[in-house]
C-alpha positions as CSV (number, residue, x, y, z in Angstrom):
1,M,-1.2,-240.5,36.2
2,V,0.6,-242.6,33.1
3,N,4.5,-241.7,33.0
4,V,5.2,-240.9,29.6
5,F,8.8,-241.2,29.9
6,K,8.3,-244.8,31.3
7,R,6.1,-245.6,28.4
8,M,8.4,-244.6,26.0
9,R,11.4,-246.6,27.6
10,K,9.4,-249.6,27.3
11,L,9.0,-249.6,23.8
12,K,10.8,-252.5,22.2
13,T,10.5,-251.4,18.6
14,K,11.2,-248.3,16.5
15,V,9.7,-246.7,13.5
16,K,12.3,-245.9,10.8
17,L,11.5,-244.3,7.4
18,P,13.2,-245.5,4.4
19,M,15.8,-243.2,3.3
20,N,13.9,-241.4,0.6
21,E,11.1,-240.8,2.8
22,Y,12.8,-238.5,5.3
23,P,11.7,-234.7,5.3
24,T,14.0,-232.7,3.6
25,P,15.4,-229.9,5.7
26,L,14.4,-227.1,3.3
27,P,15.3,-223.9,5.2
28,F,18.7,-225.4,5.9
29,L,19.4,-226.3,2.3
30,Q,17.7,-223.0,1.3
31,F,20.3,-221.0,3.3
32,F,23.4,-222.9,2.2
33,G,21.7,-222.3,-1.3
34,K,21.8,-218.6,-0.8
35,I,25.5,-218.7,0.5
36,A,26.6,-220.7,-2.5
37,A,24.7,-218.2,-5.0
38,A,26.5,-215.4,-3.2
39,S,29.8,-217.0,-3.4
40,N,29.5,-217.9,-7.3
41,A,28.4,-214.0,-7.8
42,Q,31.8,-212.7,-5.9
43,I,33.8,-215.3,-8.1
44,L,32.0,-214.1,-11.4
45,N,32.4,-210.5,-10.4
46,V,36.0,-211.2,-10.1
47,R,36.3,-213.0,-13.5
48,V,34.7,-210.5,-15.7
49,G,34.0,-206.8,-15.7
50,T,36.2,-203.6,-15.9
51,G,40.0,-204.8,-15.4
52,A,39.4,-208.4,-16.4
53,A,42.4,-208.3,-18.8
54,I,46.0,-209.7,-19.3
55,F,49.1,-207.7,-19.2
56,P,52.0,-208.3,-21.8
57,S,54.4,-210.9,-20.4
58,A,57.6,-211.7,-21.2
59,T,56.5,-214.1,-23.7
60,S,53.7,-211.9,-24.9
61,A,55.5,-208.4,-25.0
62,T,55.9,-206.6,-28.2
63,Q,57.8,-203.8,-29.4
64,E,55.0,-201.2,-28.8
65,F,53.9,-202.8,-25.6
66,P,56.8,-204.3,-23.4
67,A,56.0,-206.8,-20.8
68,I,54.6,-205.2,-17.4
69,T,56.5,-206.3,-14.2
70,R,54.4,-204.9,-11.5
71,L,52.1,-202.4,-10.4
72,H,51.8,-199.7,-7.4
73,L,48.7,-197.8,-6.5
74,T,48.7,-194.9,-3.9
75,Y,45.5,-193.0,-2.9
76,A,44.0,-191.2,0.2
77,Q,41.9,-192.9,2.6
78,K,38.9,-190.4,2.1
79,I,37.2,-189.9,-1.7
80,Y,37.1,-186.2,-1.7
81,G,40.0,-184.1,-3.3
82,G,39.9,-186.2,-6.3
83,H,40.7,-189.8,-4.9
84,Q,37.5,-191.1,-5.5
85,G,38.1,-193.0,-8.7
86,A,41.5,-194.4,-7.4
87,R,39.8,-195.9,-4.6
88,H,37.0,-197.5,-7.1
89,F,39.9,-198.7,-9.1
90,W,41.4,-200.5,-6.4
91,R,38.1,-202.0,-5.4
92,N,36.9,-203.1,-8.8
93,C,39.9,-203.4,-11.0
94,L,42.9,-204.8,-9.1
95,P,41.0,-207.7,-8.1
96,R,40.2,-208.8,-11.3
97,L,43.6,-207.7,-12.6
98,K,45.1,-210.2,-10.2
99,Y,42.8,-212.7,-11.0
100,H,44.0,-212.8,-14.7
101,N,47.6,-212.0,-13.7
102,P,48.4,-213.8,-10.7
103,G,51.9,-213.7,-11.0
104,L,52.0,-210.0,-11.3
105,Q,53.2,-208.1,-8.1
106,M,50.5,-205.4,-6.9
107,T,51.1,-203.0,-4.1
108,V,48.7,-200.6,-2.5
109,K,49.4,-197.8,-0.1
110,Q,46.5,-196.0,1.4
111,T,47.5,-192.5,3.1
112,Q,46.0,-189.9,5.4
113,E,47.0,-187.1,2.7
114,Q,44.2,-185.7,0.9
115,E,46.2,-183.3,-0.8
116,G,48.8,-186.1,-1.8
117,P,49.0,-187.9,-5.3
118,A,46.4,-190.6,-6.4
119,A,48.6,-192.2,-8.7
120,L,49.3,-195.5,-10.5
121,T,52.9,-196.7,-11.1
122,I,53.5,-198.7,-13.9
123,Y,56.7,-200.9,-14.2
124,F,57.9,-202.1,-17.4
125,A,60.5,-204.6,-18.2
126,E,63.7,-202.7,-19.8
127,R,61.9,-199.8,-21.3
128,A,58.4,-198.3,-20.9
129,S,55.8,-198.0,-24.1
130,N,55.6,-195.4,-26.3
131,A,52.3,-194.3,-25.1
132,A,53.5,-194.5,-21.6
133,S,56.2,-191.8,-22.3
134,L,53.8,-189.6,-24.1
135,T,50.8,-189.6,-21.5
136,A,53.1,-190.4,-18.1
137,A,52.1,-187.4,-15.8
138,K,54.5,-185.1,-13.8
139,V,53.6,-186.7,-10.3
140,E,56.0,-188.2,-7.9
141,D,54.9,-190.6,-5.8
142,K,57.1,-191.3,-2.8
143,H,55.2,-194.3,-1.4
144,A,56.0,-196.2,-4.8
145,P,58.9,-198.8,-4.8
146,A,62.1,-197.8,-6.5
147,P,62.4,-199.4,-9.9
148,E,65.0,-202.3,-10.4
149,S,68.1,-201.7,-12.8
150,T,66.1,-203.7,-15.5
151,E,62.9,-201.6,-15.0
152,K,61.1,-198.5,-16.3
153,T,58.4,-196.8,-14.6
154,A,55.4,-194.6,-15.8
155,V,53.4,-192.8,-13.4
156,L,49.7,-192.1,-14.1
157,D,47.6,-189.2,-12.4
158,L,44.6,-190.6,-11.3
159,K,43.1,-187.5,-9.7
160,N,39.4,-186.6,-10.5
161,L,39.0,-189.7,-13.1
162,D,36.2,-192.4,-13.1
163,Y,37.6,-195.8,-12.3
164,K,36.5,-196.6,-16.0
165,E,38.7,-193.5,-17.2
166,I,41.5,-194.9,-15.3
167,W,41.3,-198.1,-16.8
168,N,41.1,-196.8,-20.3
169,K,44.2,-195.1,-19.7
170,V,45.8,-198.1,-18.2
171,K,44.9,-200.3,-21.3
172,M,46.3,-197.6,-23.6
173,V,49.5,-197.4,-21.9
174,T,50.1,-201.2,-21.2
175,G,48.3,-202.6,-24.2
176,A,46.2,-205.1,-21.8
177,Q,43.8,-207.4,-23.5
178,D,40.6,-207.5,-22.3
179,V,39.2,-211.2,-21.3
180,P,35.6,-211.3,-22.9
181,A,32.9,-213.1,-20.8
182,T,31.9,-216.4,-22.0
183,A,28.5,-217.4,-23.1
184,E,28.0,-219.2,-19.6
185,E,29.3,-216.2,-17.9
186,E,27.1,-213.9,-19.9
187,A,24.1,-215.9,-19.2
188,E,25.1,-216.2,-15.4
189,L,25.3,-212.4,-15.5
190,Q,21.9,-212.0,-17.0
191,K,20.5,-214.2,-14.4
192,L,22.2,-212.4,-11.5
193,E,20.8,-209.2,-12.7
194,Q,17.3,-210.6,-12.8
195,M,17.8,-211.7,-9.3
196,R,19.0,-208.3,-8.3
197,Q,15.9,-206.7,-10.1
198,Q,13.6,-209.2,-8.1
199,S,15.2,-208.4,-5.1
200,E,14.7,-204.7,-5.5
201,K,11.2,-205.4,-6.0
202,D,10.7,-207.2,-3.1
203,R,12.5,-204.8,-1.0
204,V,10.2,-202.0,-2.3
205,R,6.8,-204.4,-1.6
206,L,8.1,-205.3,2.1
207,A,8.9,-201.5,2.5
208,A,5.1,-200.7,1.4
209,I,3.8,-203.6,3.7
210,R,5.6,-202.3,6.7
211,Q,4.6,-198.7,6.1
212,A,0.9,-199.6,5.8
213,K,1.2,-201.6,8.9
214,K,2.5,-198.6,10.7
215,D,0.0,-196.6,9.2
216,Q,-2.9,-198.7,10.3
217,E,-1.4,-199.0,13.9
218,R,-1.3,-195.0,13.9
219,M,-4.8,-194.9,12.7
220,L,-6.2,-197.5,15.2
221,Q,-4.2,-195.3,18.0
222,E,-5.9,-192.2,16.9
223,A,-9.4,-193.9,16.9
224,R,-8.7,-195.1,20.7
225,G,-7.5,-191.8,21.5
226,E,-10.9,-190.3,20.0
227,I,-13.1,-192.9,21.8
228,E,-11.4,-191.9,25.3
229,K,-12.2,-188.4,24.4
230,L,-15.8,-189.5,23.8
231,K,-15.9,-191.4,27.1
232,Q,-14.8,-188.3,29.0
233,L,-17.7,-186.1,27.8
């Protein structure tokens, strides 16, 4: 019998393909393409959406809206008892606010106290805005850091509010200016929505295929059972 390994060792020449003729590892590239797309979607989700806004700073503050120095959010770990909106505000809005206000300190306290406050403490430079003075809730948040001597605070009661309602309240009190999405970002959002819709269609289609396969297997099993019964007659 010919020893294949010996024959291979005796080969003096090696066949080389030009660089442009090597096969492309499509699955590998597609895998990393999906990772890149997911990463871009995450970044885009932080840049635009509810909470993508800029707070008044020392250079942009007005008589009506003083500069915002920091934020503190307190809410309970579980969503019942009116804490769902505060939790969603933390998940959806705070990352966007931090992205557009990178120098602003934001602290969060998640408690086990379902009967405790769901509150957002807003720290103003020197004085609170008129809107904050009028709408601030009579809620105490023992977890919020004490203000500095140059700060004034206003506490917003977030219980039983949707996160979008919370954001509207924050905008009214602080004078935050929304950062609109660019034309490129709008196009990317539309593309992502189309991908999401296609993914949902694919999910439904695959679920139908799996169900049809299960139904077919069940029918075959039932048919085999009937055949076995006939054999025993």
